[in-house]
C-alpha positions as CSV (number, residue, x, y, z in Angstrom):
1,X,21.8,-13.4,12.0
2,X,22.2,-16.8,13.3
3,X,23.3,-18.2,10.0
4,X,25.9,-15.1,9.9
5,X,27.1,-15.3,13.5
6,X,27.3,-19.2,13.4
7,X,29.7,-18.9,10.4
8,X,32.2,-16.2,12.2
9,X,32.1,-17.2,15.5
10,X,31.1,-20.6,15.2
11,X,29.9,-23.2,16.9
12,X,30.9,-23.1,20.5
13,X,28.7,-20.2,21.6
14,X,25.1,-20.9,19.6
15,X,23.2,-20.4,22.8
16,X,24.8,-17.1,23.8
17,X,24.4,-16.6,19.8
18,X,20.4,-17.3,19.6
19,X,19.9,-15.0,22.9
20,X,21.8,-12.3,21.1
21,X,19.6,-12.2,18.0
22,X,16.5,-12.6,20.4
23,X,17.6,-9.5,22.1
24,X,18.1,-7.5,19.1
25,X,14.9,-8.4,18.0
26,X,12.9,-7.5,21.3
27,X,14.6,-4.2,21.3
28,X,13.7,-2.9,17.6
29,X,11.0,-0.9,17.8
30,X,9.3,-1.0,14.6
31,X,9.0,-3.6,11.6
32,X,11.6,-2.1,9.7
33,X,15.3,-2.1,9.6
34,X,17.8,-0.3,12.2
35,X,20.5,2.0,10.9
36,X,24.2,0.0,11.5
37,X,25.0,2.6,13.6
38,X,21.4,1.4,15.2
39,X,22.3,-2.1,15.3
40,X,26.1,-1.4,16.5
41,X,24.4,-0.1,19.4
42,X,22.1,-2.8,20.3
43,X,24.4,-6.0,20.0
44,X,27.0,-4.2,21.9
45,X,23.9,-3.5,25.1
46,X,23.1,-6.9,24.6
47,X,23.5,-9.0,28.1
48,X,24.6,-12.0,24.9
49,X,27.2,-10.7,23.4
50,X,30.2,-11.2,26.2
51,X,29.7,-14.6,26.1
52,X,29.2,-15.0,22.3
53,X,32.1,-13.5,21.3
54,X,34.7,-14.3,23.9
55,X,36.0,-17.7,22.2
56,X,36.7,-15.7,19.0
57,X,38.4,-12.7,20.9
58,X,40.6,-15.6,22.6
59,X,42.0,-16.7,19.1
60,X,44.1,-13.2,18.4
61,X,43.9,-10.0,18.1
62,X,40.4,-8.0,17.3
63,X,39.5,-8.2,13.4
64,X,39.0,-4.6,12.3
65,X,35.8,-4.2,10.6
66,X,35.5,-1.7,7.6
67,X,32.4,-0.8,5.5
68,X,32.7,-0.7,2.1
69,X,31.2,2.9,0.7
70,X,28.2,2.1,-0.7
71,X,27.2,2.0,-4.4
72,X,24.1,2.0,-6.5
73,X,23.9,-2.4,-7.6
74,X,21.2,-2.6,-9.4
75,X,19.8,-6.4,-9.2
76,X,18.9,-8.4,-12.9
77,X,15.6,-7.8,-12.0
78,X,16.2,-3.8,-12.9
79,X,18.9,-4.0,-15.2
80,X,17.3,-2.4,-18.4
81,X,14.6,-0.5,-15.9
82,X,16.7,3.1,-16.7
83,X,16.9,3.7,-12.9
84,X,18.7,7.0,-10.9
85,X,22.0,5.6,-9.5
86,X,22.2,7.0,-5.7
87,X,24.6,5.8,-3.8
88,X,23.8,7.8,-0.7
89,X,21.6,9.9,1.3
90,X,23.8,12.9,-0.3
91,X,23.2,12.1,-4.8
92,X,19.5,11.3,-3.5
93,X,19.3,15.1,-1.5
94,X,21.1,16.3,-5.0
95,X,18.6,14.4,-6.9
96,X,15.9,16.4,-5.6
97,X,17.5,19.6,-5.5
98,X,17.8,19.6,-1.3
99,X,20.3,20.5,1.0
100,X,21.4,17.4,3.0
101,X,19.5,19.1,6.1
102,X,16.8,19.4,4.3
103,X,16.3,15.9,2.8
104,X,16.8,15.1,7.5
105,X,13.8,16.8,7.8
106,X,11.6,16.2,5.0
107,X,12.8,12.3,5.6
108,X,11.9,12.9,9.4
109,X,15.3,11.0,11.0
110,X,14.8,12.9,14.6
111,X,10.8,11.4,14.4
112,X,9.7,14.6,15.4
113,X,7.1,14.6,12.9
114,X,4.2,12.6,14.8
115,X,5.5,14.3,18.1
116,X,4.6,17.8,16.6
117,X,1.1,20.0,16.7
118,X,1.9,22.6,14.6
119,X,0.2,22.4,11.5
120,X,3.3,24.7,9.6
121,X,5.8,21.9,10.9
122,X,4.2,18.6,9.4
123,X,4.6,17.5,6.4
124,X,1.3,16.5,5.1
125,X,-2.6,18.0,5.4
126,X,-5.4,15.9,7.1
127,X,-9.3,14.7,6.0
128,X,-11.1,12.7,7.3
129,X,-14.2,11.1,5.4
130,X,-17.2,9.5,6.1
131,X,-17.7,5.7,5.3
132,X,-20.5,4.1,4.7
133,X,-18.9,1.7,7.8
134,X,-17.3,2.0,10.4
135,X,-15.2,5.0,11.1
136,X,-14.2,7.4,9.2
137,X,-11.3,7.1,6.4
138,X,-7.9,10.0,7.5
139,X,-6.8,10.9,4.1
140,X,-3.1,12.5,4.0
141,X,-1.7,14.5,1.7
142,X,1.4,15.7,1.6
143,X,1.8,19.4,1.2
144,X,3.3,20.8,-2.2
145,X,7.0,20.6,-1.7
146,X,7.1,16.8,-0.7
147,X,4.5,16.1,-3.1
148,X,6.7,17.1,-5.9
149,X,9.0,14.8,-4.3
150,X,7.3,11.8,-4.3
151,X,5.7,12.4,-7.4
152,X,9.6,12.1,-9.2
153,X,9.9,8.9,-7.0
154,X,7.1,8.0,-8.7
155,X,7.5,8.4,-12.4
156,X,10.9,8.1,-12.2
157,X,12.1,4.9,-9.9
158,X,8.5,3.1,-8.8
159,X,7.1,3.1,-11.8
160,X,9.5,1.4,-14.5
161,X,9.4,-1.3,-11.8
162,X,7.0,-4.1,-13.1
163,X,3.7,-5.0,-10.7
164,X,2.3,-8.4,-10.4
165,X,0.1,-9.7,-13.7
166,X,-2.8,-9.9,-11.1
167,X,-3.0,-6.4,-10.0
168,X,-5.3,-4.2,-11.9
169,X,-5.9,-1.2,-9.9
170,X,-3.2,1.7,-9.9
171,X,-1.4,0.6,-13.1
172,X,-1.2,1.8,-15.8
173,X,-2.9,0.7,-19.1
174,X,-4.7,-1.5,-16.4
175,X,-7.9,-0.7,-15.0
176,X,-11.3,-2.2,-12.7
177,X,-13.1,-2.6,-15.7
178,X,-10.3,-4.8,-17.4
179,X,-10.0,-6.4,-13.7
180,X,-14.0,-7.1,-13.7
181,X,-13.8,-8.6,-17.4
182,X,-11.6,-11.6,-16.1
183,X,-15.2,-12.8,-13.1
184,X,-17.9,-12.2,-16.3
185,X,-19.7,-15.2,-16.1
186,X,-18.8,-16.9,-13.3
187,X,-20.8,-19.6,-11.3
188,X,-18.9,-18.1,-8.5
189,X,-17.7,-14.6,-7.2
190,X,-15.6,-14.4,-3.7
191,X,-14.9,-11.2,-2.8
192,X,-12.0,-10.3,-0.1
193,X,-11.1,-6.9,1.0
194,X,-7.5,-6.3,3.3
195,X,-8.2,-4.0,6.2
196,X,-6.2,-1.0,6.1
197,X,-4.6,-2.2,3.2
198,X,-2.2,1.2,2.7
199,X,-1.5,1.6,6.4
200,X,-0.4,-1.9,7.4
201,X,2.2,-2.1,4.0
202,X,4.8,-3.5,6.4
203,X,7.1,-1.0,5.7
204,X,10.7,-3.4,5.9
205,X,9.4,-4.7,3.0
206,X,9.1,-1.4,1.2
207,X,12.7,-0.8,2.6
208,X,13.6,-4.3,0.9
209,X,12.4,-3.4,-2.3
210,X,14.3,-0.5,-2.3
211,X,17.3,-2.5,-1.8
212,X,16.2,-4.8,-4.3
213,X,16.2,-2.3,-7.6
214,X,20.3,-1.6,-6.1
215,X,20.2,1.4,-3.3
216,X,22.6,0.9,-0.4
217,X,20.7,0.4,2.7
218,X,20.7,4.0,3.7
219,X,19.7,5.2,0.5
220,X,16.7,2.8,0.5
221,X,16.2,4.4,4.1
222,X,16.1,8.0,2.9
223,X,13.4,6.7,-0.1
224,X,11.6,5.0,2.1
225,X,11.2,7.5,4.8
226,X,10.2,10.2,2.3
227,X,7.2,8.1,0.7
228,X,5.9,7.4,4.6
229,X,5.0,9.3,7.2
230,X,4.2,9.1,11.2
231,X,0.8,10.5,12.3
232,X,0.7,13.1,14.6
233,X,-1.8,12.1,17.8
234,X,-3.4,15.4,17.7
235,X,-4.8,14.8,14.0
236,X,-7.6,12.3,15.5
237,X,-8.6,14.9,18.2
238,X,-10.6,16.9,15.6
239,X,-12.9,14.1,14.9
240,X,-16.0,13.7,16.5
241,X,-16.1,10.2,17.6
242,X,-11.9,9.4,17.8
243,X,-13.2,6.5,20.2
244,X,-14.2,4.7,16.9
245,X,-10.8,4.0,15.9
246,X,-9.6,0.6,17.5
247,X,-6.5,0.9,19.7
248,X,-5.2,-1.3,16.9
249,X,-5.5,1.6,14.5
250,X,-4.5,4.3,16.5
251,X,-1.3,2.7,17.0
252,X,-0.5,2.5,14.2
253,X,-1.0,5.1,12.4
254,X,1.6,6.8,15.1
255,X,4.0,3.7,13.1
256,X,5.7,4.6,9.7
257,X,3.1,4.0,7.1
258,X,2.4,4.0,3.5
259,X,-0.4,7.4,3.9
260,X,-3.4,7.2,1.9
261,X,-3.1,10.2,-0.6
262,X,0.6,10.3,-1.3
263,X,1.2,9.6,-5.1
264,X,3.8,6.5,-4.3
265,X,1.8,5.0,-2.2
266,X,-0.6,3.3,-4.5
267,X,2.1,1.9,-6.4
268,X,4.4,1.0,-3.4
269,X,1.9,-1.3,-1.6
270,X,1.6,-2.8,-5.2
271,X,4.9,-4.0,-5.4
272,X,5.6,-5.1,-2.0
273,X,1.9,-7.4,-2.7
274,X,3.9,-9.1,-5.8
275,X,4.3,-12.2,-3.3
276,X,0.9,-11.8,-1.7
277,X,-0.8,-11.8,-5.8
278,X,1.6,-14.5,-7.1
279,X,0.3,-16.9,-3.7
280,X,-3.2,-16.4,-4.1
281,X,-2.4,-16.9,-8.2
282,X,-1.6,-19.8,-7.8
283,X,-4.5,-20.7,-4.2
284,X,-6.5,-19.8,-7.6
285,X,-5.4,-22.2,-9.8
286,X,-5.6,-24.8,-7.3
287,X,-9.0,-24.3,-6.8
288,X,-9.5,-23.7,-10.5
289,X,-10.4,-20.2,-10.5
290,X,-9.4,-17.2,-11.3
291,X,-8.1,-14.5,-9.4
292,X,-7.3,-10.3,-9.4
293,X,-6.9,-7.4,-6.9
294,X,-7.5,-3.9,-7.1
295,X,-5.9,-2.2,-4.7
296,X,-7.1,-4.1,-1.2
297,X,-10.1,-5.7,-3.1
298,X,-9.3,-9.4,-3.9
299,X,-11.7,-11.4,-6.1
300,X,-12.0,-15.6,-7.3
301,X,-14.5,-16.7,-9.1
302,X,-15.2,-20.4,-11.3
303,X,-17.7,-22.9,-12.0
304,X,-20.0,-25.3,-10.1
305,X,-17.1,-27.2,-8.9
306,X,-15.7,-24.5,-7.8
307,X,-18.3,-22.8,-5.7
308,X,-18.5,-26.5,-3.8
309,X,-14.9,-25.5,-2.7
310,X,-15.6,-21.7,-1.6
311,X,-15.9,-22.3,2.3
312,X,-12.3,-24.4,2.0
313,X,-10.7,-21.1,-0.1
314,X,-12.4,-18.7,2.5
315,X,-9.7,-20.0,4.7
316,X,-6.8,-20.5,2.7
317,X,-6.9,-16.8,1.6
318,X,-7.0,-15.5,5.5
319,X,-4.4,-17.9,6.4
320,X,-2.2,-16.3,3.5
321,X,-3.5,-13.2,3.9
322,X,-2.5,-12.8,7.6
323,X,1.3,-14.8,6.8
324,X,2.2,-11.9,3.8
325,X,1.1,-9.4,7.5
326,X,-1.9,-8.3,6.1
327,X,-5.3,-8.4,7.7
328,X,-9.4,-9.3,5.8
329,X,-12.0,-7.0,6.4
330,X,-14.3,-9.9,7.8
331,X,-18.0,-8.5,7.2
332,X,-17.0,-7.4,3.4
333,X,-16.7,-11.0,2.3
334,X,-19.0,-11.7,-0.2
335,X,-19.9,-15.6,-1.9
336,X,-21.6,-13.8,-5.0
337,X,-23.6,-17.0,-7.1
338,X,-25.1,-16.6,-11.0
339,X,-28.7,-16.2,-9.7
340,X,-27.4,-13.1,-7.3
341,X,-25.9,-9.7,-8.6
342,X,-22.3,-9.8,-9.1
343,X,-20.7,-7.5,-8.5
344,X,-17.2,-6.9,-8.6
345,X,-15.4,-3.4,-7.6
346,X,-18.5,-1.2,-8.5
347,X,-18.9,-3.1,-11.7
348,X,-22.0,-5.9,-12.2
349,X,-20.7,-9.1,-13.9
350,X,-23.0,-11.6,-14.3
351,X,-23.4,-11.3,-18.0
352,X,-21.4,-8.5,-19.3
353,X,-19.2,-6.0,-17.3
354,X,-22.4,-3.4,-16.6
355,X,-23.7,-0.7,-14.2
356,X,-25.6,-1.9,-11.7
357,X,-29.5,-0.8,-12.4
358,X,-30.2,1.4,-9.0
359,X,-26.7,3.2,-9.9
360,X,-28.3,4.2,-13.5
361,X,-31.3,5.3,-12.6
362,X,-29.9,7.4,-9.9
363,X,-27.6,9.2,-12.0
364,X,-30.9,9.2,-14.8
365,X,-32.5,11.2,-12.4
366,X,-29.8,13.4,-11.4
367,X,-29.7,14.6,-14.6
368,X,-33.9,14.9,-15.3
369,X,-33.3,17.6,-11.8
370,X,-31.0,19.6,-13.4
371,X,-32.5,20.1,-16.8
372,X,-35.8,20.6,-15.0
373,X,-33.7,23.5,-12.1
374,X,-31.2,24.0,-13.4
375,X,-27.2,23.1,-11.8
376,X,-26.8,25.0,-9.0
377,X,-30.1,23.9,-7.3
378,X,-29.2,19.9,-7.8
379,X,-25.7,20.0,-6.4
380,X,-26.8,19.3,-3.0
381,X,-22.9,18.2,-2.2
382,X,-21.6,21.4,-2.7
383,X,-18.9,20.4,-6.2
384,X,-16.9,23.2,-7.2
385,X,-18.0,22.2,-10.3
386,X,-20.7,20.0,-10.4
387,X,-21.1,19.3,-14.4
388,X,-17.5,18.3,-14.7
389,X,-18.6,16.0,-11.4
390,X,-21.7,14.6,-14.2
391,X,-19.5,14.5,-17.0
392,X,-17.7,12.5,-15.4
393,X,-20.0,9.7,-14.2
394,X,-21.8,9.9,-17.8
395,X,-18.3,9.0,-18.9
396,X,-17.9,6.3,-16.8
397,X,-21.3,4.7,-17.8
398,X,-20.5,5.0,-21.6
399,X,-17.1,3.0,-20.8
400,X,-18.7,-0.1,-19.0
401,X,-22.6,0.5,-21.3
402,X,-22.1,2.6,-24.7
403,X,-26.3,2.1,-25.5
404,X,-27.5,3.8,-21.4
405,X,-23.9,6.1,-21.7
406,X,-25.4,7.7,-25.1
407,X,-29.7,8.2,-23.6
408,X,-27.3,10.0,-20.7
409,X,-25.2,12.1,-22.6
410,X,-28.4,13.0,-24.5
411,X,-29.7,14.1,-21.0
412,X,-26.5,16.2,-20.3
413,X,-26.3,17.9,-23.6
414,X,-30.0,19.4,-22.9
415,X,-28.8,21.1,-19.4
416,X,-28.3,24.3,-20.1
């Protein structure tokens, strides 16, 4: 902003120009680019504006500023992606089969969603899931109409943009198994966890992502708002101990963020994390290590020489993650050596990708009990289709260890 002001107004009022930019940044409520209209208001409200433009006004009559009509202009990286060419919010409304008024409502342009306590006026359904540590996880699931729109954005826009090769979560053709295989047989594995990955993904970068794909400012803004939300304060009154959520987390949920539960959030988080993945991949090469990311799980591995550098790696990773706008969950940072069970995204990688012995024994015991007592008697968690649940778990073991999976499958087939 200062460079552009300098080119327009000259160097004679640099101090006023700097104050003008500072006042604008102080008044922006979110880490998200303001619209052109809002930016105009912020400029005119600044006390430094008059001082910054006075010499420019003396040179002659004011120049009439005319905005060019917005147009879709795909960048080089996305030219062959065959993206829908949407230049305005009106184009987006037509593409989604909405009126412009309905689009504005789903985009929450008036910022009313975070203030309403009426469920029918909320675009999301809310549920809290217990975690082994910390406060319950908030799942924000879009209601059917909004979910349909988000799936269209996912299929026709986001899925056509490549993600970094280090990312293995929520990427077609990749999986946690492929990510774990990278670290098999390492002398040392170092694991990190990013706290509140979706919620802390900077929305300014989500907007910038859509802009980089060729969408003009207002169109990118509408797409960003369709994929983000503000959590109504009343949602947190439904849990027994809302104080268990930190004050920063509660404030964060009341700001625009990617909801955990929306179909677009994983892919958007992956695409926005491209620079994070690139920097951590470069760091891994510097340390002679390998690196993968599965959603919020960061994993590095290497030989004995890498083991000696692990403390320095931990400091460097924390600095890069913070610099990219995220924060590590320090309690989940682990250094696992070959003498221990090295587990990456729930998969043991000491010698080959495998299921932990305790997990295998637990599942085997459940299957034995189901064979003896029946499915209904052992369905203590109340799964609507307990057999399908067990089918999925056995299939997971088969994908990791076919021999173990075959033994479990034989027991499952004997259950009436």
